[in-house]
C-alpha positions, 0 to 999 in steps of 0.5 A: 431162507436166505438172508440180505447179507446171503447175496454179498460176496463170502469175503465183504459179507465177513466184514460187513458181519465183524463190524455190525457185531461190534458196532450195532449187532442188534442191526445185523441180527435183523440183516441176518433174519431178513429177506430184503433190507428197509432203507433205513437198514441199508442207511444204519449199514452203510452209517456204520461201515462208513465210521469204520472206513472213517478209522482205517486210513492211513497218512494223506487219507488213504485207507489202510488193508482192513479200510479196503476191505470195508470200502469194498464190502461197502461196494458189494452191499451197495450192487447187491442192495442199490438204495433208489432215493427216488420218490413213486409219483 
C-alpha cells in the first residue's frame, strides 16, 4: 500500500519525516498509514514545517540550507497534495 508520503520525492520526504518525527510523531504515523491526507492532517503538516522553517532563517530573513530544504519539502507536499479550501456547492 502506498502512503501519503510515498507521493513525495525522496529528498523532500526525508525532510518531512525528520521534522515530523521530532515535532509531531503521531501525525507522521498517521500519514505513513494513510493513502490520502485529510485537510486537517495537511494543515498540521504545513504548520509543523512552517515552524521548522521559521527556526532556520539567517540574518535578513533568508533561509539557511536546512530552511531551503524545508521550504522545498513544503512545496513538494503541496504539489502532491494540494489543499482545496473551496466549499462544495
